[in-house]
N, C-alpha and C positions, 0 to 999 in steps of 0.2 A: 861387529865392532871393529874388526881388523881393517875393513875398507874405509868406513866412515871416519875412523880415528885419524887417518893420514891423508886420504884422497881429497876430501872437501877443503880442509885448510890449505892444502898445497894449491888447489885450483884457485881459491880466493886470493892467495898470496901472489900467484902468477899474474892474475888479472890486475891486482893493485899495483904491482911492479910495472906491468905493461902500461897501465894508465899513467903512472908517474913518468916513465920513460917517454911516452908519447907527448905528455904535456911539456916536458923539457925540450923535446925535439921541435914541437910546434913553436914554442917560445923563441928558440934560437933561429928557426927557419923564418918565421914571420918578421922578426925584428932585424935580422941581418940580411935577409934576402928580399922578402916582399916589400918591406918598408923602404929599402934602398931603391927598388924598381919604381915604387910609387913616387918617391922624391924626384927621380929622373923624369918621370912623366909630367909631374907638376912643373918642374923647371923648364921642360921642353915646350909645353903648351901654355905656359904661364897661367896655370889654374890656381884656384884658391886652396891653399894648403889645409885649412880647417875642414873644408867640405870633403876633401879626399881622404886625408889621413885620420881624422877623428872617428869616422865609422869603422875603419879598419881596427883602431885601438879597441873599440867596444866589442867587436867580434872576437878579438884575442882574449879580452877579459872574460867574456861570456863562456867561450870554449874552455879556457883554463879553469874557470870556476866550476864548471860541470865536472871536469876531470878530477880536480882537487876534492870536490864533494864525493865523487865516486870512491876515491882513495880513502877518505875518512870513513865512509860507510863500510868498506872492506875491513878496515882496521877494527871498527866496532864489532863487526860480525866475528872476526877472529878472536877478539877479546871475550865476547859472550860465549863462543864455542869453547874456549879454553877454560872459562869459569865453570861451564857445565861438565867438562871433562874432569876438572878438579873435584867437583862435587861427587861425580860418579866414582872417581878413584877413592875418595874418602869413604863412600858407602861400601864399596867393594872391600876396602881395607878393614872396615868395621865388621863386615860379614865374615871375612876370613878369620879375623881374631875371635869373634864369637863362636863361629862354627868349629874352629879348632878347639876352643874350650869345651864345646858341647861333645866333641869326640874324645878329647883327652881325659875329661873328668871320669866318665864311666870306665874307660880303659885302665886308668890309674886305680880306681876303686876295685875293679876286678882283680888286678894284679895284687893288691893288698890282701884281699880275701884269700886268694890262692896261696900266697905266702903264709898266711895264718894257718891254713889247712896243712901246709907242708911242715911248718915248724912246731905246731902244737897239736896235742892229742885232745880233741874236742868231744864233748858228749853229743849224743844224737840230737838233743834239743838245740844245742849251740850250732851244730851243723845245719839243721833245718833253717835256723834263723839267718845264718850267713848265706846259705843257698838262696833264700828268698831275696836277700839284698842283691846277690849276683844276678838273679833272674831279672830284677828291676833294672839294673844297670845294662844288662844285655838287651832288654826291650828298648831302653832309651837309646842305646847305640844303634839298634836296628831301625828304630823310628827315624833317627837323623839321616841315616844312609838312604832309607826309602824315600824321605822327603826330597833329597837331591836327585835321586833317580826319577822320581815322579815329575819333578820340575823339568828335567831334561826331556822327558817324553811329552809333557804337555806343551812345552815351547816348540818342540820339533814336530808337533801334530802327529806324533807316532803312538799315541795312546789308543791301542786297538782293543776296543771293548764294545760289544753289542749293546745298544740301548734297550731298556726294558720299560714297559708301561707299568707303573707301580704307584701305590698310595704313598705320597711323600710324608704325610703325617705319621703313618705306621712305620715307615723307614726311619724317620727321625726318632720316634719313641724307642724303637728297637736298638738304634745306635746308642741312645743314652743308657739303655739297660746293659748292653754289651760292654760299654766303656765306663760304667759307674765308678770303677776303681780309680779312674783318672780325675773324677770330678768330686771326690770326697770333700766334705766341708762346705759344699756349695749347693745352691738350689736352682736346678735347671728344669724348666717345664715346657713341654710342647702342647699348646692348646689346640684342640680340634675345633674346626668350624662346625656350627650346629647342623646336625643331620646331613653332613656332606662328606664325601670322600674326595681327596685331592689326587686324582690320577694324572700322572705326567710321565713322559718318555725321558728317561735319564740314563746316563752311564753311572751305574750304582756306586762303583768304587770311587769315582771322581766326586760324586755328591757327598760321600762319606768324608773324603779329604776336605771338601769345602766346610762341612759341619765341624770337623776336628779343628781346623785352623781358626774358624770364627769363634768357637767356644773356648779354646785354649787361650786365644788372644783376649777374650773378655775376662777370663780369670787371671791372666798374667798382669793385666793393667787394671787391677782392682785392689783397693786398700780397705774395703769394707770387712767387718767381722765375719759376715756371711755373704759371699758373692752370689748375686741373683741374675739369672738370664731367663727372660720370657720369650718363647718362640711362638709367633702367631702366624696364621695363614689366612689370607683374604683374597677374594676374587673381585676385581673392579674392572668393568669394561672387558677388554680382551687381554688383560694382564693378571698374572698371579703374583701376589706380594707375600714374601716370607720375611718377617721382621724379627731381628734378634736384638732385644732391648736389655741392656745391662745396667747395673748400678756402680759402674767402675769410675775411673778417674776422669773420664771424658776426654775430648779431643779439642784442641784449639782450632779456631776457624782457619788459621793459616795452614794447618796440616791436613784438613779434611780431603782435599783433592790430591794430596801427595802420597798418602799412606798406601795407595795401591801400586805405586811405582816399585820397580825392582830394587831391592836392597835399601829402600828408604825406611828410616826409623825415626820415630818421634824423639826429639831431643838430640839428634845426631850432631847438629851444628854447634851445640853447647857442650856436648859430652860424648866423647868417642866410645864410651863403654855403655851405650844404650842397650836396652834389653833386646833379646832375640836375634834373629839372623836377617830379618827384613825381606823374607821371601814368602811368608805365610799369606798375607793379604794379596800379594802379587799373584800367587797361585789361585786364590779365591776369584780374583778378577778374571783370570784366564779361563777358569772352569765355567764361570758364568757366561763368558763370551762363547765358549764351545757349545753351550746349550741355548745360544741365541738370546741370552739375557744380559743383565748388567747388575752391578752391585754399587751401592752408594752408602756413604756414612753421614750421619747427622749427630750433632751434639750441641747442647746449650752452653757448653763451656767446661772449664776445668772443675772436676769434682761433681759434675752433674750427670754422669753416665753417657752412654752412646747408644745409637740405634743403627744397626746395619740392615739394609733392606735389599733383598735379592728380588729382582723383577724378572719374570719369565713370561713370554707370550703364551697365552692360555685360552683354550676353549673347553668348557666342562665336558667330560666324557659322558 
C-alpha cells in the first residue's frame, strides 16, 4: 500500500501537468512564431492565406484537443483513485474500531471478574461460574489475536504446513463435533455423498479456518429462531463443489462480488458500525486460492438466505 498510495497518483499528476505545460507551450509557439513565419511566406510569395493558414489552425486545434483530453483523463483517474482510497480508509477505520472493540470487551470483562475475586469472598460454585466466564473471554481474545496472525501469514504466503490427503466430509463432521459449543442453538449438518469418500489434499488448519469463518458468518448474519446451515459435497466433471447453504438474511446483489474484499462489510456505506471486522471472508478467499480453488456467493436477495460454494480441482482418488 505504501508505494501504490503515493507513487501512481504522483506519476499521473506529473504527466497531466506536463501535458498542460506542453499544450500551453505549443499554443504560444505556433501562434506567435509559426503563424508569423507563415504570414511572411504568404506575403512574400503572394499566396492564398486561407489555403496556407487554415490547415495550420486545424493542426493546432487537433493537437491541443488531444492534450486537453489527456489531461481530463488524468484528472478522472486521480479522482477515481482518491475515491477508492477514501473507501479503503473507511473500511480500515471500521475494522480498527470493531477489532479494538473485540479486544477491549473481553479484557474489560476479565478485569471485572478478577476485581470481583479480589474484593469478595466467593463460594466454590460462584468461583467456578466466574472462572467459566473468564475462560470464555480468554478464548475469545485468543481467537481474535490468532485471526490477525493467521491473516498475516496467509497474505505473506508464510503459512508453512504440510498438506495431507484426507476425507473432507469426515474432517468437516469432526470439526462440527469439536466446536459444537460455538454453534449452540443452531442446526449445522454435513451431508455425505452416497457411498463415496471425498479425499483431497489440504492444509488441515487452513481448511478449519475456512470452515470456522464461513459458519460463524452464516450464524452472525441470521435472524431466524434457529439458524440452519447445510453443507453438501458433490463432484461434477473435474471439480469438487462444497456448498454452505444457510437460512440467513441473504446478500444484496450489489454486495455479492465485494464481500470477499479485505475489510469490506455489508452496510458499511450506510453504517460505520457494521458487524464484524471484514477479514473473515477475505481469509476464506485466500485459503481457497492457496488450494487452487475459488469461493463464490449466491443469494436470491434480502431475507432469502445465502449459498457459499467452494470449488476445488478434483479427481476421485
